[in-house]
DRENMI-916022 format. One line per 2 residues: for each residue x, y, z of N, C-alpha, C. Coordinates in pm, 1 decimal. Layout:
X Y Z X Y Z X Y Z  ...
This chain:
4453.2 -19118.0 -7879.7 4539.1 -19028.5 -7954.5 4678.5 -19090.6 -7963.2  4739.1 -19081.5 -8078.6 4869.6 -19143.7 -8101.9 4982.2 -19057.5 -8045.4
5079.0 -19122.7 -7982.5 5194.2 -19052.5 -7926.2 5293.9 -19023.4 -8037.9  5321.1 -18895.0 -8063.5 5410.3 -18857.8 -8173.8 5556.7 -18875.6 -8137.7
5591.8 -18885.1 -8009.9 5731.2 -18900.3 -7969.1 5782.6 -19042.0 -7984.6  5696.2 -19137.8 -8012.3 5742.2 -19276.3 -8023.2 5813.5 -19303.8 -8155.6
5799.9 -19216.6 -8252.7 5861.5 -19237.7 -8383.6 5962.9 -19129.6 -8417.6  6042.9 -19093.1 -8321.7 6143.9 -18988.8 -8343.7 6268.0 -19048.5 -8408.8
6332.1 -18971.5 -8493.7 6454.8 -19014.7 -8559.9 6576.7 -18978.9 -8475.7  6574.8 -18861.5 -8414.0 6689.5 -18816.2 -8334.2 6644.4 -18786.1 -8191.8
6741.2 -18767.8 -8105.8 6711.0 -18735.4 -7966.4 6706.4 -18583.4 -7948.5  6649.6 -18540.7 -7838.6 6643.1 -18397.9 -7808.6 6782.5 -18339.6 -7786.9
6870.7 -18417.5 -7726.5 7007.4 -18370.2 -7703.3 7079.7 -18345.4 -7834.6  7066.0 -18439.0 -7928.4 7129.8 -18421.7 -8058.8 7072.9 -18301.2 -8131.8
6941.1 -18286.2 -8127.0 6878.0 -18171.6 -8193.2 6927.0 -18039.7 -8135.0  6942.0 -18035.8 -8003.3 6989.4 -17913.5 -7938.1 7132.6 -17882.3 -7977.7
7219.2 -17982.7 -7972.9 7360.1 -17960.8 -8008.6 7375.0 -17923.0 -8155.0  7298.1 -17985.4 -8242.5 7303.8 -17951.7 -8384.4 7254.6 -17808.8 -8408.2
7146.2 -17771.2 -8341.4 7095.6 -17634.6 -8354.1 7194.6 -17531.9 -8304.1  7260.9 -17562.5 -8193.1 7362.8 -17471.3 -8141.4 7478.5 -17458.9 -8239.6
7524.3 -17570.9 -8294.0 7636.0 -17566.8 -8388.5 7599.7 -17485.5 -8512.0  7479.0 -17505.0 -8563.0 7435.0 -17429.0 -8680.6 7429.0 -17280.2 -8648.8
7376.0 -17244.7 -8533.3 7367.0 -17103.0 -8495.3 7505.1 -17039.6 -8480.1  7596.9 -17109.4 -8414.0 7729.6 -17052.6 -8391.6 7809.1 -17042.6 -8521.9
7801.2 -17142.6 -8606.2 7872.2 -17137.7 -8735.0 7812.7 -17029.2 -8823.9  7681.1 -17018.0 -8823.7 7615.2 -16914.0 -8902.6 7655.6 -16775.1 -8855.5
7666.6 -16757.6 -8725.7 7704.3 -16625.2 -8674.6 7845.2 -16587.1 -8718.9  7936.3 -16681.4 -8715.7 8073.7 -16652.5 -8760.4 8075.8 -16622.0 -8909.6
8006.1 -16702.7 -8989.0 8004.3 -16680.2 -9133.8 7940.8 -16546.3 -9170.5  7830.3 -16512.9 -9106.7 7764.3 -16385.4 -9137.5 7855.1 -16269.1 -9100.5
7920.6 -16277.3 -8985.6 8008.6 -16168.1 -8944.1 8127.2 -16152.9 -9039.2  8192.1 -16262.5 -9073.8 8308.6 -16256.7 -9162.4 8268.6 -16206.2 -9300.5
8159.5 -16258.4 -9354.1 8117.8 -16215.6 -9487.6 8071.4 -16069.7 -9489.5  8006.4 -16024.8 -9384.3 7963.5 -15884.8 -9382.3 8082.7 -15790.6 -9367.7
8182.0 -15827.5 -9288.5 8301.9 -15743.8 -9278.0 8378.8 -15742.7 -9409.8  8384.3 -15857.5 -9475.6 8452.2 -15865.3 -9605.7 8381.8 -15774.9 -9706.7
8249.1 -15777.5 -9706.4 8174.1 -15693.0 -9799.0 8190.5 -15545.0 -9765.4  8194.5 -15512.0 -9637.2 8212.0 -15371.5 -9598.9 8347.7 -15316.8 -9642.8
8450.4 -15401.1 -9645.4 8581.8 -15354.3 -9690.4 8584.9 -15330.7 -9840.7  8494.1 -15391.3 -9913.9 8489.9 -15375.7 -10060.3 8414.1 -15249.9 -10103.8
8337.6 -15189.6 -10014.3 8257.5 -15072.8 -10049.2 8332.5 -14943.9 -10018.1  8302.1 -14840.2 -10093.5 8360.0 -14709.4 -10067.0 8264.4 -14634.1 -9973.6
8295.4 -14634.2 -9845.3 8206.5 -14575.9 -9745.3 8277.5 -14463.4 -9672.4  8197.9 -14365.3 -9628.7 8257.6 -14264.3 -9541.8 8254.3 -14315.9 -9397.5
8300.6 -14234.7 -9303.9 8317.3 -14281.7 -9166.6 8185.3 -14322.1 -9100.9  8083.1 -14242.5 -9118.9 7954.9 -14273.9 -9052.9 7890.5 -14398.4 -9113.8
7900.1 -14414.0 -9244.4 7845.6 -14533.8 -9307.9 7920.5 -14658.7 -9262.8  8051.0 -14648.4 -9251.2 8130.2 -14762.0 -9204.8 8097.6 -14795.1 -9059.4
8081.3 -14692.6 -8976.3 8046.1 -14714.0 -8835.8 7914.3 -14788.4 -8823.3  7811.1 -14739.3 -8891.0 7680.7 -14804.7 -8882.3 7681.4 -14940.9 -8952.0
7759.3 -14955.6 -9056.1 7770.4 -15085.7 -9121.4 7830.2 -15190.1 -9028.8  7937.1 -15154.6 -8959.3 7999.9 -15248.1 -8864.3 7906.4 -15275.1 -8747.3
7842.4 -15171.1 -8697.5 7751.5 -15186.4 -8584.2 7633.3 -15276.2 -8619.7  7569.5 -15249.2 -8731.2 7450.4 -15324.9 -8769.3 7483.6 -15464.5 -8819.2
7598.4 -15482.3 -8882.2 7633.7 -15616.4 -8927.5 7681.9 -15703.2 -8811.9  7706.4 -15644.9 -8697.3 7736.9 -15723.2 -8578.5 7612.3 -15767.0 -8503.2
7498.1 -15706.0 -8533.1 7374.0 -15740.7 -8463.0 7322.2 -15878.6 -8502.6  7324.6 -15911.6 -8628.4 7272.5 -16041.1 -8673.9 7353.8 -16157.8 -8616.9
7487.2 -16154.0 -8622.4 7561.4 -16263.3 -8558.3 7536.9 -16271.9 -8407.7  7520.0 -16157.3 -8344.2 7491.2 -16159.1 -8200.8 7356.5 -16225.6 -8172.5
7257.9 -16199.8 -8256.0 7127.9 -16264.9 -8239.8 7138.1 -16415.3 -8261.8  7220.5 -16458.3 -8357.2 7240.8 -16602.0 -8379.7 7305.2 -16667.3 -8257.2
7398.9 -16599.6 -8194.9 7461.9 -16653.1 -8073.5 7360.3 -16662.5 -7961.0  7275.6 -16562.3 -7946.9 7173.2 -16565.1 -7841.8 7076.5 -16681.5 -7864.1
7034.3 -16703.1 -7987.3 6946.1 -16815.9 -8016.8 7015.9 -16947.4 -7984.1  7143.6 -16958.6 -8018.8 7218.0 -17080.4 -7986.5 7230.4 -17104.0 -7837.1
7244.8 -16997.0 -7761.1 7255.1 -17011.3 -7616.2 7120.2 -17043.3 -7551.3  7010.8 -16999.8 -7612.3 6879.1 -17023.0 -7555.0 6816.2 -17155.4 -7597.1
6873.9 -17223.7 -7693.2 6817.5 -17351.8 -7736.1 6807.8 -17454.6 -7623.7  6911.1 -17474.1 -7540.9 6895.8 -17571.8 -7431.9 6785.8 -17532.9 -7332.9
6767.9 -17404.6 -7310.3 6662.6 -17358.6 -7219.5 6525.6 -17390.6 -7278.2  6510.2 -17368.1 -7408.2 6382.7 -17396.0 -7473.3 6352.8 -17545.6 -7474.5
6454.1 -17627.1 -7494.6 6432.6 -17772.1 -7493.8 6399.1 -17821.2 -7353.8  6461.8 -17764.8 -7252.4 6430.2 -17803.3 -7114.5 6287.4 -17764.3 -7079.5
6244.3 -17648.7 -7127.4 6106.7 -17603.5 -7103.8 6008.5 -17697.1 -7172.8  6042.4 -17739.1 -7294.5 5955.3 -17830.5 -7369.0 5943.4 -17965.9 -7298.8
6055.4 -18014.1 -7245.6 6053.1 -18142.2 -7176.0 5970.9 -18133.8 -7048.4  5979.3 -18020.6 -6979.6 5907.8 -18008.0 -6851.3 5755.7 -17999.8 -6873.6
5712.6 -17948.4 -6989.6 5569.5 -17939.6 -7018.8 5513.0 -18072.9 -7065.4  5598.4 -18158.5 -7119.8 5550.8 -18287.1 -7173.0 5525.5 -18388.8 -7065.3
């Protein structure tokens, strides 16, 4: 059976750092754009509350994924 790791273009460390950077930048962009959009809408208090609350969930999930990437890569290395 052929070893698939012998023909890699990038290292695991680079992939992890790039994935973290993408997740963190995406979380900031999603949060800023969702807040900008919420200010453009005519919302009452409850709609604004839930809009801010729910639009903060997606960036938070992106941050969690970015923080868990090194753990997932370490787990992958330990199984190999």
